[in-house]
C-alpha positions as CSV (number, residue, x, y, z in Angstrom):
1,M,-12.2,-27.2,21.8
2,K,-13.8,-23.7,21.4
3,K,-10.8,-22.2,23.3
4,I,-8.4,-23.8,20.8
5,I,-10.4,-22.5,17.8
6,L,-10.7,-19.0,19.2
7,T,-6.9,-19.0,20.0
8,A,-6.1,-20.0,16.5
9,L,-8.4,-17.4,15.0
10,F,-6.9,-14.7,17.2
11,S,-3.4,-15.7,16.3
12,S,-4.2,-15.7,12.6
13,A,-5.8,-12.2,12.9
14,L,-2.8,-10.9,14.9
15,M,-0.3,-12.3,12.3
16,A,-2.3,-10.8,9.5
17,S,-2.3,-7.4,11.1
18,Q,1.4,-7.6,11.8
19,A,2.1,-8.6,8.3
20,Y,0.0,-5.8,7.0
21,A,1.8,-3.1,8.9
22,G,4.6,-2.8,6.4
23,N,8.1,-1.4,6.7
24,A,8.0,2.3,6.2
25,Q,11.8,2.5,5.8
26,N,11.6,0.1,2.8
27,G,8.6,1.9,1.6
28,Q,10.6,5.1,1.5
29,T,13.1,3.4,-0.8
30,L,10.3,2.1,-3.0
31,Y,8.7,5.5,-3.1
32,A,11.6,6.9,-5.1
33,Q,9.8,5.8,-8.3
34,C,6.7,7.7,-7.3
35,I,8.3,11.1,-6.7
36,G,8.1,12.3,-10.3
37,C,4.3,12.3,-10.2
38,H,3.3,12.5,-6.5
39,G,6.1,14.7,-5.2
40,A,8.7,14.1,-2.5
41,T,6.2,14.5,0.2
42,A,3.2,12.9,-1.6
43,Q,1.5,16.3,-2.0
44,G,0.9,15.6,-5.7
45,S,2.4,17.3,-8.7
46,V,1.3,15.5,-11.9
47,G,-0.4,12.7,-9.9
48,P,-2.9,13.2,-7.0
49,K,-2.0,13.9,-3.4
50,L,-1.4,10.7,-1.4
51,A,-0.3,12.2,1.9
52,G,-2.8,11.8,4.7
53,Q,-4.5,8.7,3.2
54,A,-4.8,5.7,5.4
55,A,-2.5,2.7,4.8
56,E,-5.6,0.5,4.2
57,T,-6.8,2.9,1.4
58,L,-3.5,3.1,-0.3
59,T,-3.1,-0.7,-0.1
60,E,-6.5,-1.2,-1.7
61,K,-5.7,1.2,-4.5
62,L,-2.3,-0.3,-5.3
63,Q,-3.8,-3.8,-5.2
64,T,-6.5,-2.7,-7.6
65,Y,-4.0,-1.2,-10.0
66,R,-1.8,-4.3,-9.7
67,S,-4.7,-6.6,-10.7
68,G,-5.5,-4.4,-13.7
69,G,-8.5,-2.6,-12.3
70,D,-9.5,1.0,-13.0
71,I,-9.8,3.6,-10.3
72,G,-9.7,6.9,-12.3
73,P,-7.9,8.8,-15.0
74,M,-4.4,7.8,-13.8
75,S,-5.2,4.0,-14.0
76,S,-3.4,3.6,-17.3
77,M,-0.2,5.0,-15.8
78,M,-0.4,3.2,-12.5
79,K,-1.3,-0.3,-13.7
80,P,2.2,-1.0,-15.2
81,L,3.9,0.5,-12.2
82,A,1.9,-1.5,-9.7
83,A,2.1,-4.8,-11.7
84,G,5.6,-5.6,-10.4
85,L,4.8,-4.9,-6.7
86,S,4.6,-7.7,-4.3
87,D,2.2,-7.7,-1.3
88,A,5.1,-6.7,0.9
89,D,6.1,-3.9,-1.4
90,I,2.5,-2.6,-1.3
91,A,2.4,-2.8,2.5
92,D,5.7,-1.0,2.7
93,L,4.7,1.8,0.4
94,A,1.4,2.2,2.2
95,A,3.2,2.4,5.6
96,Y,5.5,5.0,4.3
97,I,3.0,7.2,2.4
98,S,0.4,7.1,5.2
99,G,3.0,8.5,7.5
100,L,3.7,11.6,5.4
């Protein structure tokens, strides 16, 4: 019985990590709406630099914005942009940006 439970837990964790990975190619397409503030290489222009941040950090921030939370002075601009993002969109954006 323990073996079945451990196998189920491992399988769930593996599926969650695979689902979280995101599709960087789709993220690149989604990132087009971010270029105006964050720049083509996510080095920042009007908005802060995103390049070099971990996918987990970017995911957390986008989820916070999507749920209406405040992170800093750019929250008022980011909340409406993130509101329409799905979990998959966020994972895809995070995969793309973290690779820049």
